[in-house]
MARTOR-931759 format. One record per residue: x negated, y, z negated of N, C-alpha, C, CB in turn. Coordinates in Angstrom, 3 decimals. Glycine has a CB too. Example, Ala and Ser with C-alpha at 12.3 -4.5 7.8 and 13.67 -1.06 7.14 Angstrom:
REM residues 2
n_c1 n_c2 n_c3 ca_c1 ca_c2 ca_c3 c_c1 c_c2 c_c3 cb_c1 cb_c2 cb_c3
-13.190 -5.690 -7.800 -12.300 -4.500 -7.800 -13.200 -3.300 -7.800 -11.308 -4.473 -9.046
-12.850 -2.250 -7.080 -13.670 -1.060 -7.140 -12.900 0.030 -7.870 -14.084 -0.598 -5.725
END
This chain:
REM residues 207
n_c1 n_c2 n_c3 ca_c1 ca_c2 ca_c3 c_c1 c_c2 c_c3 cb_c1 cb_c2 cb_c3
66.090 9.559 -41.603 66.484 10.976 -41.556 65.290 11.832 -41.990 67.735 11.250 -42.478
64.980 12.815 -41.197 63.858 13.693 -41.552 64.289 14.696 -42.615 63.324 14.434 -40.301
63.289 15.006 -43.504 63.580 15.955 -44.569 63.139 17.351 -44.162 62.892 15.535 -45.875
63.877 18.334 -44.534 63.537 19.726 -44.251 62.787 20.293 -45.446 64.812 20.570 -43.940
61.563 20.776 -45.183 60.751 21.344 -46.275 60.826 22.867 -46.218 59.262 20.863 -46.181
61.040 23.425 -47.370 61.103 24.876 -47.451 59.691 25.466 -47.376 61.811 25.319 -48.753
59.477 26.490 -46.575 58.172 27.170 -46.489 57.927 27.968 -47.771 58.113 28.112 -45.236
56.717 27.873 -48.282 56.356 28.596 -49.506 55.273 29.615 -49.202 55.882 27.619 -50.609
55.128 30.630 -50.013 54.112 31.666 -49.825 54.227 32.707 -50.909 54.240 32.321 -48.446
53.496 33.820 -50.735 53.536 34.902 -51.713 54.753 35.777 -51.471 52.251 35.742 -51.652
55.355 36.191 -52.544 56.405 37.201 -52.420 55.748 38.566 -52.347 57.412 37.128 -53.610
56.463 39.550 -51.927 55.932 40.905 -51.832 55.458 41.408 -53.196 56.992 41.850 -51.261
56.201 41.075 -54.244 55.825 41.509 -55.597 54.506 40.881 -56.018 56.926 41.148 -56.609
54.341 39.584 -55.738 53.100 38.897 -56.096 51.914 39.485 -55.334 53.218 37.390 -55.812
52.126 39.800 -54.067 51.063 40.387 -53.261 50.651 41.750 -53.795 51.504 40.507 -51.811
51.622 42.558 -54.184 51.320 43.889 -54.729 50.565 43.790 -56.048 52.611 44.692 -54.929
50.954 42.835 -56.885 50.251 42.644 -58.163 48.810 42.220 -57.917 50.973 41.592 -59.036
48.594 41.309 -56.960 47.239 40.836 -56.633 46.366 41.982 -56.139 47.297 39.726 -55.569
46.908 42.812 -55.267 46.157 43.959 -54.745 45.802 44.927 -55.870 46.970 44.687 -53.653
46.752 45.155 -56.777 46.506 46.067 -57.898 45.378 45.556 -58.784 47.780 46.250 -58.728
45.384 44.253 -59.054 44.332 43.654 -59.888 42.980 43.772 -59.198 44.649 42.170 -60.190
42.935 43.491 -57.892 41.678 43.584 -57.157 41.145 45.012 -57.140 41.862 43.079 -55.732
42.039 45.988 -57.051 41.633 47.393 -57.065 41.000 47.767 -58.399 42.833 48.300 -56.782
41.612 47.316 -59.477 41.087 47.614 -60.817 39.721 46.961 -61.016 42.071 47.130 -61.909
39.600 45.703 -60.609 38.325 44.995 -60.749 37.232 45.670 -59.927 38.475 43.528 -60.322
37.572 46.089 -58.714 36.596 46.749 -57.845 36.122 48.071 -58.433 37.194 46.983 -56.464
37.041 48.785 -59.082 36.685 50.077 -59.674 35.604 49.922 -60.733 37.917 50.741 -60.283
35.593 48.787 -61.427 34.559 48.535 -62.432 33.331 47.875 -61.816 35.112 47.658 -63.553
33.529 47.039 -60.815 32.427 46.250 -60.261 31.495 47.075 -59.384 32.974 45.094 -59.463
32.047 47.984 -58.564 31.227 48.730 -57.616 30.179 49.599 -58.307 32.108 49.592 -56.743
30.521 50.407 -59.341 29.482 51.180 -60.030 28.415 50.287 -60.660 30.111 52.054 -61.102
28.816 49.156 -61.207 27.849 48.247 -61.810 26.902 47.694 -60.751 28.566 47.100 -62.534
27.443 47.401 -59.580 26.635 46.885 -58.494 25.647 47.940 -58.010 27.523 46.420 -57.344
26.097 49.187 -57.900 25.212 50.276 -57.485 24.112 50.503 -58.519 26.014 51.571 -57.270
24.468 50.399 -59.802 23.477 50.551 -60.873 22.418 49.450 -60.762 24.163 50.508 -62.271
22.854 48.231 -60.475 21.925 47.114 -60.347 20.976 47.319 -59.172 22.691 45.802 -60.180
21.493 47.825 -58.056 20.643 48.099 -56.891 19.594 49.152 -57.235 21.497 48.567 -55.689
20.003 50.206 -57.934 19.075 51.280 -58.307 17.986 50.767 -59.243 19.835 52.438 -58.972
18.380 49.977 -60.239 17.408 49.448 -61.191 16.398 48.549 -60.490 18.119 48.674 -62.308
16.877 47.716 -59.588 15.977 46.830 -58.842 15.024 47.620 -57.945 16.786 45.844 -57.997
15.543 48.708 -57.346 14.687 49.524 -56.494 13.592 50.197 -57.318 15.519 50.578 -55.750
13.948 50.727 -58.473 12.952 51.369 -59.336 11.859 50.386 -59.746 13.624 51.953 -60.584
12.276 49.197 -60.158 11.303 48.190 -60.585 10.409 47.765 -59.431 12.017 46.971 -61.169
11.004 47.603 -58.265 10.241 47.174 -57.089 9.191 48.212 -56.706 11.182 46.919 -55.904
9.577 49.487 -56.686 8.638 50.538 -56.306 7.540 50.713 -57.366 9.387 51.865 -56.093
7.900 50.578 -58.634 6.892 50.666 -59.696 5.889 49.520 -59.572 7.565 50.642 -61.092
6.381 48.331 -59.260 5.490 47.182 -59.093 4.561 47.361 -57.893 6.308 45.899 -58.931
5.070 47.987 -56.831 4.221 48.255 -55.669 3.083 49.208 -56.037 5.056 48.845 -54.516
3.414 50.208 -56.844 2.379 51.149 -57.299 1.312 50.442 -58.121 3.007 52.280 -58.123
1.743 49.580 -59.014 0.790 48.832 -59.836 -0.094 47.966 -58.952 1.527 47.961 -60.877
0.510 47.316 -57.970 -0.258 46.480 -57.051 -1.276 47.318 -56.285 0.679 45.755 -56.073
-0.868 48.528 -55.882 -1.782 49.406 -55.173 -2.954 49.846 -56.039 -1.042 50.613 -54.669
-2.678 50.175 -57.288 -3.749 50.584 -58.202 -4.710 49.430 -58.473 -3.159 51.097 -59.522
-4.159 48.235 -58.652 -5.027 47.069 -58.862 -5.861 46.766 -57.622 -4.189 45.841 -59.238
-5.247 46.955 -56.447 -5.982 46.743 -55.201 -7.151 47.716 -55.093 -5.047 46.900 -53.991
-6.911 48.977 -55.424 -7.973 49.986 -55.362 -9.107 49.645 -56.324 -7.410 51.378 -55.685
-8.761 49.209 -57.506 -9.786 48.857 -58.502 -10.610 47.661 -58.035 -9.132 48.548 -59.865
-9.934 46.620 -57.570 -10.634 45.414 -57.121 -11.524 45.726 -55.918 -9.623 44.303 -56.763
-11.022 46.555 -55.000 -11.795 46.896 -53.806 -13.043 47.690 -54.157 -10.936 47.687 -52.830
-12.947 48.569 -55.164 -14.122 49.333 -55.591 -15.203 48.408 -56.132 -13.735 50.368 -56.654
-14.792 47.433 -56.925 -15.755 46.480 -57.492 -16.338 45.593 -56.391 -15.082 45.609 -58.582
-15.469 45.110 -55.509 -15.902 44.179 -54.462 -16.867 44.817 -53.479 -14.703 43.646 -53.714
-16.552 46.041 -53.064 -17.362 46.708 -52.043 -18.505 47.535 -52.627 -16.485 47.595 -51.201
-18.540 47.645 -53.966 -19.551 48.454 -54.645 -19.530 49.889 -54.113 -20.954 47.832 -54.464
-18.316 50.402 -53.930 -18.140 51.768 -53.440 -16.886 52.349 -54.072 -18.050 51.805 -51.881
-16.759 53.661 -53.982 -15.563 54.288 -54.527 -14.338 53.903 -53.703 -15.725 55.815 -54.566
-13.215 53.726 -54.412 -11.957 53.397 -53.761 -10.879 54.312 -54.319 -11.585 51.897 -53.967
-9.996 54.776 -53.440 -9.029 55.797 -53.828 -7.608 55.384 -53.465 -9.371 57.127 -53.166
-6.687 55.585 -54.410 -5.251 55.558 -54.115 -4.783 57.004 -54.144 -4.442 54.657 -55.149
-4.134 57.450 -53.088 -3.716 58.846 -53.048 -2.365 59.001 -52.366 -4.761 59.691 -52.333
-1.766 60.148 -52.585 -0.510 60.507 -51.924 -0.755 60.645 -50.422 0.076 61.829 -52.512
0.143 60.076 -49.626 -0.023 60.118 -48.170 1.226 60.683 -47.516 -0.329 58.714 -47.612
1.037 61.282 -46.365 2.182 61.757 -45.592 2.779 60.596 -44.810 1.771 62.909 -44.636
4.060 60.733 -44.470 4.780 59.673 -43.760 5.394 60.236 -42.499 5.868 59.041 -44.655
5.226 59.521 -41.392 5.825 59.894 -40.113 6.413 58.648 -39.469 4.780 60.566 -39.172
7.649 58.772 -38.999 8.333 57.633 -38.367 8.348 56.410 -39.275 7.662 57.280 -37.039
8.580 56.669 -40.558 8.714 55.607 -41.559 7.431 54.806 -41.745 9.836 54.673 -41.171
6.290 55.431 -41.434 4.991 54.798 -41.635 4.018 55.809 -42.218 4.445 54.220 -40.310
3.075 55.311 -43.023 2.050 56.191 -43.580 1.164 56.706 -42.449 1.200 55.450 -44.654
0.976 58.020 -42.430 0.116 58.646 -41.425 -1.267 58.848 -42.039 0.719 60.009 -40.926
-2.092 57.797 -41.975 -3.403 57.825 -42.621 -4.312 58.879 -42.014 -4.062 56.465 -42.525
-4.112 59.185 -40.739 -4.965 60.169 -40.071 -4.851 61.549 -40.705 -4.610 60.252 -38.597
-3.721 61.815 -41.349 -3.533 63.105 -42.019 -4.291 63.192 -43.334 -2.061 63.350 -42.268
-4.786 62.049 -43.822 -5.533 62.027 -45.072 -4.652 62.152 -46.294 -6.539 63.121 -45.078
-5.253 62.430 -47.422 -4.518 62.566 -48.681 -3.770 63.891 -48.726 -5.474 62.455 -49.879
-2.558 63.866 -49.282 -1.755 65.078 -49.447 -2.035 65.643 -50.832 -0.224 64.787 -49.255
-2.611 66.828 -50.877 -3.030 67.409 -52.150 -1.974 68.310 -52.770 -4.299 68.186 -51.961
-0.912 68.637 -52.055 0.109 69.555 -52.581 0.610 69.076 -53.937 1.290 69.681 -51.594
0.684 69.998 -54.876 1.135 69.654 -56.226 2.648 69.532 -56.312 0.652 70.694 -57.217
3.357 70.167 -55.378 4.814 70.180 -55.431 5.414 69.079 -54.565 5.344 71.535 -54.989
6.635 68.701 -54.910 7.374 67.759 -54.089 7.136 66.307 -54.474 7.015 67.957 -52.660
7.993 65.465 -53.923 7.937 64.032 -54.205 6.995 63.332 -53.239 9.336 63.411 -54.123
6.317 62.299 -53.730 5.483 61.476 -52.872 6.383 60.729 -51.888 4.622 60.485 -53.711
6.019 60.725 -50.617 6.737 59.935 -49.624 6.102 58.553 -49.460 6.764 60.669 -48.278
4.807 58.479 -49.744 4.095 57.212 -49.628 2.696 57.335 -50.209 4.026 56.761 -48.165
1.963 56.246 -50.191 0.581 56.280 -50.681 -0.289 55.349 -49.841 0.515 55.877 -52.180
-1.596 55.542 -49.968 -2.534 54.671 -49.276 -3.744 54.414 -50.162 -2.966 55.288 -47.930
-4.395 53.298 -49.922 -5.632 52.926 -50.616 -6.717 52.798 -49.561 -5.468 51.586 -51.437
-7.857 53.431 -49.808 -8.962 53.326 -48.852 -10.299 53.302 -49.578 -8.925 54.492 -47.850
-11.280 52.720 -48.932 -12.649 52.712 -49.444 -13.302 54.024 -49.058 -13.464 51.495 -48.895
-13.722 54.785 -50.061 -14.343 56.097 -49.838 -15.853 55.904 -49.725 -13.991 57.101 -50.998
-16.277 55.337 -48.613 -17.675 54.923 -48.465 -18.660 56.081 -48.552 -17.858 54.218 -47.152
-18.267 57.261 -48.046 -19.202 58.390 -48.069 -19.057 59.252 -49.312 -19.004 59.244 -46.846
-18.140 58.883 -50.207 -17.986 59.607 -51.468 -17.434 61.000 -51.327 -19.282 59.684 -52.152
-16.740 61.282 -50.223 -16.227 62.630 -49.992 -14.896 62.891 -50.687 -16.074 62.868 -48.517
-14.207 61.813 -51.051 -12.882 61.966 -51.641 -11.783 62.071 -50.612 -12.852 63.169 -52.516
-12.143 62.039 -49.334 -11.180 62.135 -48.249 -11.337 60.939 -47.315 -11.357 63.460 -47.474
-10.248 60.598 -46.632 -10.285 59.489 -45.684 -10.762 60.008 -44.334 -8.889 58.813 -45.556
-12.007 59.708 -43.981 -12.587 60.201 -42.731 -13.488 59.146 -42.092 -13.381 61.491 -42.981
-12.867 58.067 -41.608 -13.663 57.009 -40.991 -14.304 57.476 -39.682 -12.794 55.780 -40.737
-15.504 56.996 -39.424 -16.192 57.291 -38.170 -17.089 56.102 -37.849 -17.021 58.628 -38.261
-16.902 55.541 -36.685 -17.638 54.325 -36.310 -19.143 54.526 -36.346 -17.223 53.871 -34.925
-19.613 55.743 -36.122 -21.056 55.996 -36.067 -21.624 56.474 -37.402 -21.356 57.021 -34.996
-20.967 57.467 -38.019 -21.528 58.082 -39.217 -20.967 57.532 -40.517 -21.302 59.545 -39.173
-19.768 56.933 -40.467 -19.151 56.438 -41.696 -18.396 55.137 -41.416 -18.196 57.500 -42.294
-19.105 54.099 -40.986 -18.444 52.867 -40.517 -17.777 52.051 -41.619 -19.445 52.002 -39.819
-18.169 52.253 -42.879 -17.620 51.438 -43.970 -16.366 52.038 -44.610 -18.672 51.242 -45.032
-15.984 53.217 -44.160 -14.737 53.817 -44.638 -13.578 53.001 -44.078 -14.624 55.329 -44.213
-12.723 52.448 -44.947 -11.698 51.523 -44.456 -10.381 51.725 -45.179 -12.159 50.079 -44.616
-9.305 51.674 -44.418 -7.955 51.710 -44.983 -7.609 50.308 -45.464 -6.904 52.225 -43.932
-7.218 50.188 -46.739 -6.996 48.881 -47.338 -5.514 48.542 -47.454 -7.640 48.824 -48.701
-4.700 49.517 -47.882 -3.287 49.222 -48.122 -2.483 50.509 -48.031 -3.084 48.547 -49.507
-1.250 50.407 -47.545 -0.352 51.564 -47.482 1.039 51.153 -47.964 -0.283 52.141 -46.033
1.817 52.159 -48.324 3.195 51.886 -48.754 4.048 53.134 -48.572 3.233 51.416 -50.234
5.281 52.923 -48.104 6.263 53.999 -47.962 7.380 53.767 -48.967 6.829 54.069 -46.504
7.726 54.790 -49.719 8.807 54.675 -50.697 10.156 54.648 -49.988 8.755 55.839 -51.709
11.047 53.769 -50.461 12.351 53.593 -49.834 13.443 54.203 -50.709 12.635 52.099 -49.580
14.516 54.643 -50.073 15.659 55.178 -50.817 15.768 56.679 -50.642 15.543 54.834 -52.301
16.916 57.135 -50.152 17.109 58.558 -49.898 17.081 59.397 -51.171 18.414 58.773 -49.184
17.480 58.801 -52.287 17.562 59.554 -53.536 16.318 59.376 -54.403 18.791 59.130 -54.315
15.417 58.516 -53.992 14.239 58.208 -54.808 13.271 59.389 -54.837 13.526 56.954 -54.270
12.765 59.687 -56.032 11.746 60.724 -56.185 10.559 60.134 -56.926 12.310 61.967 -56.939
9.361 60.454 -56.452 8.130 59.963 -57.073 7.270 61.174 -57.400 7.364 58.952 -56.134
7.127 61.453 -58.698 6.515 62.702 -59.145 5.258 62.443 -59.964 7.511 63.518 -59.963
4.165 63.153 -59.668 2.924 62.998 -60.428 2.923 63.881 -61.668 1.716 63.328 -59.550
2.190 63.456 -62.687 1.970 64.315 -63.840 1.071 65.481 -63.424 1.339 63.515 -65.020
1.024 66.509 -64.251 0.245 67.699 -63.901 -1.235 67.364 -63.708 0.401 68.770 -64.985
-1.743 66.469 -64.545 -3.150 66.101 -64.439 -3.462 65.403 -63.127 -3.541 65.212 -65.594
-2.561 64.536 -62.695 -2.768 63.824 -61.436 -2.651 64.775 -60.251 -1.759 62.675 -61.296
-1.676 65.681 -60.309 -1.532 66.670 -59.240 -2.770 67.561 -59.158 -0.273 67.528 -59.466
-3.319 67.934 -60.321 -4.513 68.775 -60.346 -5.739 68.040 -59.810 -4.780 69.259 -61.763
-5.708 66.711 -59.867 -6.818 65.910 -59.346 -6.642 65.606 -57.859 -6.943 64.603 -60.135
-5.785 66.372 -57.187 -5.585 66.190 -55.762 -4.705 65.017 -55.422 -6.886 66.030 -55.094
-3.858 64.592 -56.380 -2.988 63.431 -56.174 -3.805 62.190 -55.809 -1.954 63.725 -55.072
-4.931 62.035 -56.488 -5.810 60.905 -56.233 -6.125 60.152 -57.525 -7.102 61.378 -55.569
-6.149 58.843 -57.436 -6.717 58.006 -58.492 -7.959 57.366 -57.902 -5.688 56.917 -59.017
-9.110 57.703 -58.464 -10.389 57.319 -57.879 -11.102 56.302 -58.758 -11.273 58.549 -57.670
-11.295 55.111 -58.221 -12.002 54.050 -58.928 -13.452 54.004 -58.485 -11.326 52.691 -58.692
-14.351 53.869 -59.467 -15.778 53.737 -59.179 -16.151 52.253 -59.108 -16.631 54.468 -60.259
-17.359 51.932 -58.659 -17.780 50.526 -58.547 -17.736 49.747 -59.856 -19.165 50.467 -58.002
-17.724 50.446 -61.000 -17.623 49.744 -62.281 -16.188 49.367 -62.625 -18.200 50.599 -63.386
-15.251 49.707 -61.746 -13.852 49.362 -61.966 -13.083 50.355 -62.810 -13.769 48.039 -62.599
-13.698 51.466 -63.158 -13.041 52.488 -63.974 -12.707 53.702 -63.119 -13.936 52.898 -65.165
-11.576 54.314 -63.424 -11.119 55.468 -62.652 -11.611 56.765 -63.288 -9.582 55.474 -62.545
-12.173 57.604 -62.447 -12.577 58.953 -62.841 -12.206 59.878 -61.699 -14.116 59.034 -63.173
-11.593 61.002 -62.005 -11.169 61.928 -60.961 -12.373 62.472 -60.206 -10.353 63.079 -61.560
-12.132 62.971 -59.002 -13.204 63.534 -58.176 -13.916 64.647 -58.930 -12.644 64.066 -56.837
-15.225 64.522 -59.043 -16.029 65.535 -59.719 -15.991 65.471 -61.231 -15.590 66.868 -59.292
-15.331 64.451 -61.806 -15.194 64.323 -63.252 -15.996 63.121 -63.765 -13.710 64.183 -63.640
-16.450 63.225 -65.008 -17.147 62.102 -65.640 -16.258 61.395 -66.656 -18.430 62.586 -66.319
-15.211 62.078 -67.142 -14.302 61.467 -68.101 -13.394 60.463 -67.404 -13.466 62.539 -68.812
-12.992 59.438 -68.142 -12.076 58.450 -67.604 -10.743 59.111 -67.248 -11.864 57.305 -68.611
-10.175 58.697 -66.143 -8.961 59.338 -65.630 -7.709 58.780 -66.287 -8.871 59.164 -64.122
-6.786 59.664 -66.574 -5.432 59.281 -67.008 -4.452 59.873 -66.002 -5.117 59.785 -68.484
-3.385 59.162 -65.753 -2.430 59.628 -64.750 -1.073 58.988 -64.997 -2.929 59.308 -63.323
-0.021 59.689 -64.560 1.338 59.151 -64.631 2.042 59.458 -63.316 2.129 59.750 -65.847
2.695 58.443 -62.759 3.563 58.627 -61.607 4.964 58.185 -62.007 3.046 57.828 -60.364
5.921 59.080 -61.882 7.303 58.772 -62.262 8.118 58.410 -61.026 7.950 59.970 -63.002
8.660 57.202 -61.017 9.567 56.739 -59.969 10.978 56.890 -60.521 9.263 55.241 -59.537
11.814 57.689 -59.858 13.074 58.098 -60.478 14.178 58.289 -59.454 12.879 59.379 -61.261
15.420 58.034 -59.879 16.610 58.376 -59.105 17.469 59.303 -59.959 17.410 57.088 -58.675
17.715 60.529 -59.508 18.531 61.457 -60.308 19.906 60.866 -60.604 18.687 62.806 -59.578
20.333 60.976 -61.861 21.648 60.468 -62.246 22.075 61.123 -63.545 21.632 58.926 -62.391
23.282 61.698 -63.587 23.766 62.324 -64.815 24.260 61.319 -65.846 24.870 63.285 -64.491
24.404 60.067 -65.448 25.007 59.093 -66.359 24.180 57.825 -66.562 26.354 58.714 -65.852
23.330 57.482 -65.599 22.595 56.222 -65.679 21.420 56.338 -66.645 22.097 55.802 -64.290
21.327 55.416 -67.588 20.187 55.376 -68.491 19.045 54.604 -67.834 20.578 54.733 -69.845
17.838 54.830 -68.316 16.657 54.157 -67.764 16.568 54.351 -66.256 16.688 52.659 -68.098
16.816 55.572 -65.796 16.802 55.839 -64.356 15.424 56.218 -63.834 17.775 56.939 -64.031
14.383 55.984 -64.650 13.016 56.292 -64.231 12.048 55.228 -64.748 12.597 57.690 -64.736
10.974 55.050 -63.986 9.878 54.175 -64.389 8.600 54.984 -64.324 9.790 52.900 -63.486
7.913 55.121 -65.455 6.644 55.842 -65.506 5.493 54.856 -65.409 6.534 56.679 -66.801
4.804 54.890 -64.274 3.622 54.052 -64.093 2.434 54.834 -64.635 3.410 53.652 -62.578
1.805 54.283 -65.661 0.803 55.031 -66.404 -0.575 54.380 -66.298 1.215 55.149 -67.865
-1.581 55.216 -66.039 -2.981 54.792 -66.063 -3.638 55.451 -67.259 -3.725 55.162 -64.731
-4.211 54.647 -68.132 -4.873 55.171 -69.319 -6.279 54.631 -69.446 -4.077 54.837 -70.563
-7.177 55.467 -69.924 -8.545 55.021 -70.163 -9.262 54.525 -68.925 -8.543 53.949 -71.176
-8.828 54.979 -67.754 -9.516 54.636 -66.525 -9.209 53.258 -65.976 -10.950 54.746 -66.737
-8.465 52.430 -66.730 -8.231 51.066 -66.234 -6.918 50.451 -66.713 -9.365 50.180 -66.653
-6.395 50.906 -67.851 -5.184 50.283 -68.401 -3.956 50.777 -67.649 -5.045 50.588 -69.916
-3.189 49.852 -67.096 -2.000 50.191 -66.315 -0.767 49.624 -67.011 -2.112 49.647 -64.858
0.266 50.422 -67.120 1.510 49.969 -67.740 2.693 50.723 -67.173 1.453 50.142 -69.258
3.885 50.239 -67.483 5.125 50.872 -67.031 6.016 51.117 -68.239 5.858 49.992 -65.970
6.577 52.306 -68.323 7.498 52.663 -69.400 8.806 53.138 -68.785 6.886 53.761 -70.327
9.925 52.639 -69.315 11.229 53.108 -68.863 11.520 54.474 -69.465 12.336 52.101 -69.239
12.183 55.299 -68.681 12.519 56.638 -69.166 13.895 57.032 -68.626 11.433 57.681 -68.738
14.531 57.968 -69.321 15.813 58.510 -68.891 15.653 60.008 -68.684 16.939 58.203 -69.928
15.872 60.468 -67.460 15.774 61.878 -67.137 16.740 62.182 -66.000 14.319 62.267 -66.756
17.850 62.787 -66.321 18.926 62.950 -65.354 18.474 63.713 -64.104 20.094 63.668 -66.003
17.604 64.712 -64.297 17.153 65.515 -63.161 15.816 65.126 -62.599 17.099 66.919 -63.549
15.240 64.017 -63.088 13.920 63.554 -62.624 12.870 64.653 -62.786 13.991 63.105 -61.144
12.584 65.006 -64.020 11.575 66.031 -64.296 10.175 65.440 -64.149 11.766 66.623 -65.716
9.191 66.313 -64.036 7.799 65.886 -63.918 7.354 65.241 -65.224 6.879 67.082 -63.558
6.687 64.093 -65.184 6.263 63.429 -66.414 5.059 64.108 -67.047 5.941 61.978 -66.137
4.874 63.857 -68.341 3.685 64.353 -69.007 2.496 63.449 -68.702 3.915 64.450 -70.519
1.304 63.946 -68.959 0.103 63.133 -68.742 0.033 62.002 -69.765 -1.169 64.008 -68.824
-0.593 60.908 -69.373 -0.695 59.744 -70.254 -1.520 60.063 -71.487 -1.305 58.559 -69.510
END
């Protein structure tokens, strides 16, 4: 004789309780997940800046010529090197580029005949719709340029003193702590990162 087995499953009450629990868990998990994405993005962009500054320094020593990291314009999600360095003091950096300043002009102007050693070394575009990258007043006044000499030390264009600079990578947030990373250049060569909290992403002070 065959046995009849009763079908088992969730009752409507059990299903409603499960949905309620998942809703509560999601309400706590989603903001935490968004915070984690933001923190990772800030760290990633700050690390890219450090890599760019180190690249500029190494290239200056290697090529025995001036090397510059500067603010660059972006078109179609790519650095538009032909536009050269963006000197505007206002607004957020969209990207940056590193180039060998073979003719010592402070500008990117390669020419196969008159300036053949001028070379684009590295570029980067900042990601994230809410991301803001702000220079300190001193860096903005220096034309948004960090200029390394062949001795591996940074000095602004036309300056003999060692350059100091701060670039703040930030996402505006009224509640998130450590929502900024200050990439700092001190004494012409020392590079470091400091966490900061600034809800409105204000301009950083000079190093």
